[in-house]
Every structure is written in structure tokens, then in C-alpha cells.
Backbone bond lengths (Angstrom), bond angles and torsions (degrees), N, CA, C in turn:
res aa  C-N    CA-C-N  psi(-1)  N-CA   C-N-CA  omega(-1)  CA-C   N-CA-C  phi
1 X - - - 1.442 - - 1.524 111.81 -
2 X 1.308 116.82 -18.10 1.449 119.64 -176.77 1.525 112.90 -82.45
3 X 1.314 117.01 -18.94 1.465 120.87 -179.79 1.530 109.19 -103.62
4 X 1.312 117.38 155.57 1.466 119.35 176.91 1.529 110.64 -59.01
5 X 1.315 116.82 148.88 1.453 122.18 176.84 1.527 108.99 -74.21
6 X 1.309 116.78 161.00 1.466 121.90 -177.09 1.527 112.59 -58.25
7 X 1.334 116.41 -29.45 1.468 119.15 -178.41 1.530 112.68 -87.58
8 X 1.324 117.20 7.58 1.461 120.73 178.75 1.518 114.31 92.05
9 X 1.331 117.51 -2.33 1.462 120.86 176.26 1.528 108.16 -60.50
10 X 1.329 118.18 133.26 1.468 119.77 -178.92 1.533 111.98 -63.35
11 X 1.327 116.61 156.39 1.465 120.35 178.31 1.531 111.12 -65.66
12 X 1.307 115.68 161.23 1.456 122.34 177.37 1.518 109.89 -110.18
13 X 1.328 116.23 154.84 1.463 122.98 -179.09 1.522 109.34 -114.46
14 X 1.314 116.53 144.58 1.461 122.92 174.22 1.531 107.74 -76.04
15 X 1.330 117.48 112.63 1.469 121.94 -175.74 1.532 111.69 -59.59
16 X 1.326 118.18 -34.38 1.468 120.19 179.32 1.526 110.27 -61.59
17 X 1.328 116.73 -45.82 1.470 120.20 -178.93 1.522 112.13 -68.07
18 X 1.325 117.40 -28.68 1.468 120.54 176.12 1.526 109.63 -66.05
19 X 1.330 117.00 -46.97 1.465 121.78 -175.97 1.533 112.96 -81.15
20 X 1.327 116.85 -29.33 1.470 121.88 -175.58 1.537 109.71 -133.03
21 X 1.335 118.26 66.81 1.470 120.68 -175.76 1.525 112.44 -54.21
22 X 1.315 115.18 127.92 1.459 120.80 176.18 1.518 115.29 80.89
23 X 1.323 118.15 -12.23 1.473 120.68 179.92 1.526 109.52 -81.37
24 X 1.325 116.91 139.60 1.465 118.58 178.43 1.527 111.32 -68.69
25 X 1.316 115.20 150.67 1.465 120.49 175.52 1.528 109.00 -66.11
26 X 1.329 118.59 135.98 1.463 119.72 174.52 1.532 110.68 -73.55
27 X 1.307 116.04 158.38 1.462 121.14 179.52 1.526 110.20 -62.93
28 X 1.340 115.50 138.82 1.465 120.30 -179.90 1.520 112.98 -129.25
29 X 1.328 118.86 1.21 1.461 120.01 -174.12 1.525 111.66 -137.71
30 X 1.319 114.60 132.89 1.477 123.50 174.67 1.525 113.50 55.02
31 X 1.319 116.58 42.24 1.461 120.30 176.32 1.525 109.83 -69.56
32 X 1.327 117.04 -42.03 1.465 122.01 -175.78 1.528 113.04 -105.00
33 X 1.321 118.62 -10.11 1.458 121.66 -174.85 1.525 113.39 -106.98
34 X 1.299 118.33 20.41 1.463 120.41 -178.62 1.530 110.21 -66.91
35 X 1.325 116.16 140.92 1.457 119.42 174.56 1.530 110.52 -80.14
36 X 1.316 116.64 -29.66 1.463 121.69 176.58 1.531 107.03 -125.52
37 X 1.338 118.65 117.54 1.466 121.32 -177.37 1.531 114.13 -56.37
38 X 1.329 117.12 -20.59 1.476 120.32 179.61 1.523 112.61 -81.30
39 X 1.350 117.13 -11.26 1.468 119.76 178.50 1.520 109.82 -61.47
40 X 1.320 117.19 144.50 1.473 119.14 179.25 1.522 111.74 -70.12
41 X 1.311 115.21 151.70 1.463 120.09 173.16 1.531 106.80 -83.04
42 X 1.317 115.72 147.47 1.455 120.69 -174.86 1.518 111.38 -117.12
43 X 1.303 116.64 150.43 1.460 120.67 169.85 1.522 106.62 -116.85
44 X 1.324 114.78 116.12 1.469 119.43 -177.61 1.528 111.51 -137.72
45 X 1.320 116.82 11.82 1.463 121.54 178.38 1.521 108.05 -115.81
46 X 1.309 115.85 115.94 1.453 122.08 -174.83 1.521 110.09 -124.08
47 X 1.312 115.87 157.94 1.462 122.28 172.07 1.525 106.16 -123.11
48 X 1.326 115.33 120.33 1.453 121.05 177.28 1.520 108.77 -109.85
49 X 1.319 116.25 138.42 1.465 121.45 -177.31 1.526 109.98 -130.62
50 X 1.314 114.31 158.75 1.466 120.03 174.80 1.527 108.94 -72.80
51 X 1.315 115.86 164.84 1.464 120.30 177.48 1.526 110.29 -60.57
52 X 1.320 116.24 -34.64 1.462 120.59 179.01 1.532 111.17 -63.60
53 X 1.329 117.43 -44.33 1.473 120.65 178.78 1.527 112.10 -73.10
54 X 1.310 116.68 -27.67 1.471 121.70 -179.25 1.526 111.49 -50.68
55 X 1.316 116.68 -40.42 1.466 120.88 -178.17 1.522 113.12 -69.59
56 X 1.327 116.88 -15.15 1.468 121.53 -177.94 1.521 113.73 -96.13
57 X 1.328 118.08 -5.35 1.466 120.83 -177.93 1.526 109.54 -69.79
58 X 1.319 116.08 120.81 1.464 121.49 174.77 1.523 110.84 -96.27
59 X 1.337 115.82 -37.00 1.464 119.63 -178.66 1.517 109.24 -164.69
60 X 1.311 115.70 157.67 1.456 123.38 170.57 1.519 106.12 -144.15
61 X 1.322 115.48 136.49 1.464 118.91 179.46 1.521 109.36 -146.09
62 X 1.317 115.09 162.19 1.458 122.12 177.74 1.517 107.30 -115.33
63 X 1.332 116.06 126.65 1.466 121.23 176.31 1.521 107.65 -82.14
64 X 1.328 116.30 100.05 1.464 120.64 -178.64 1.527 112.29 -93.09
65 X 1.326 117.66 6.28 1.460 120.99 -179.41 1.521 113.01 -91.30
66 X 1.344 116.96 -36.86 1.457 119.25 -175.68 1.524 111.26 -67.19
67 X 1.325 115.50 146.16 1.460 121.73 176.85 1.529 109.85 -119.08
68 X 1.338 116.86 26.31 1.459 122.11 -175.57 1.527 113.20 -75.14
69 X 1.313 118.38 -15.08 1.462 121.84 -176.10 1.515 108.76 -153.85
70 X 1.328 116.10 170.24 1.462 118.78 173.76 1.522 111.36 -81.13
71 X 1.342 117.43 -8.06 1.466 122.85 172.79 1.528 108.70 -110.69
72 X 1.324 116.09 142.00 1.464 120.98 178.07 1.529 108.86 -89.46
73 X 1.338 117.37 141.93 1.466 120.07 177.88 1.533 112.02 -64.80
74 X 1.323 114.78 140.39 1.464 121.75 174.21 1.530 105.53 -111.58
75 X 1.322 115.59 120.47 1.483 121.28 -174.75 1.523 108.57 -111.74
76 X 1.328 115.69 124.27 1.464 121.35 178.39 1.525 108.21 -113.73
77 X 1.333 115.99 133.95 1.468 121.53 176.39 1.527 107.76 -111.17
78 X 1.329 114.19 122.52 1.462 121.24 176.60 1.507 109.23 -106.82
79 X 1.308 116.86 150.15 1.450 119.87 178.29 1.507 112.27 -137.53
């Protein structure tokens, strides 16, 4: 994702790393639905943006409180 695509499409940026450089991604999958509580939590929900949108990212966060799904919502604020 960091290099241009073969058709010339510009590369995409990981919005989490833009807003939180060097910070690990929080868990976004099966936080509350684990069959074994010792299983690791996973992060598998990402938001990728163009370089143009990258400059507009104000914040990105993961709602780890809701239990509405097996995936946690990822909320991006653009400005």
C-alpha cells in the first residue's frame, strides 16, 4: 500500500499511523466474543486514505466499549 499501484494509482496511507505515529493499532476483532479468554485480541479493521486526505485527518479512534458486533467501530475525524 505504500508504493504506487501498477496502474499509477497513488499509494495509500494507514490513517491510524498518520494520527498516532508509532502507536500500535488497538484490537478491533472478537474482543467480547472469544471462545477462550486467553486468545489474543486482533486488529483487522483498517482505514486507508490517499495522501490528499492524509492531511485532513484530525483523529482516529476505536470504540472498544460497544458489544454490537464482533468488530469494533473505527471512527475517523477529518477536518
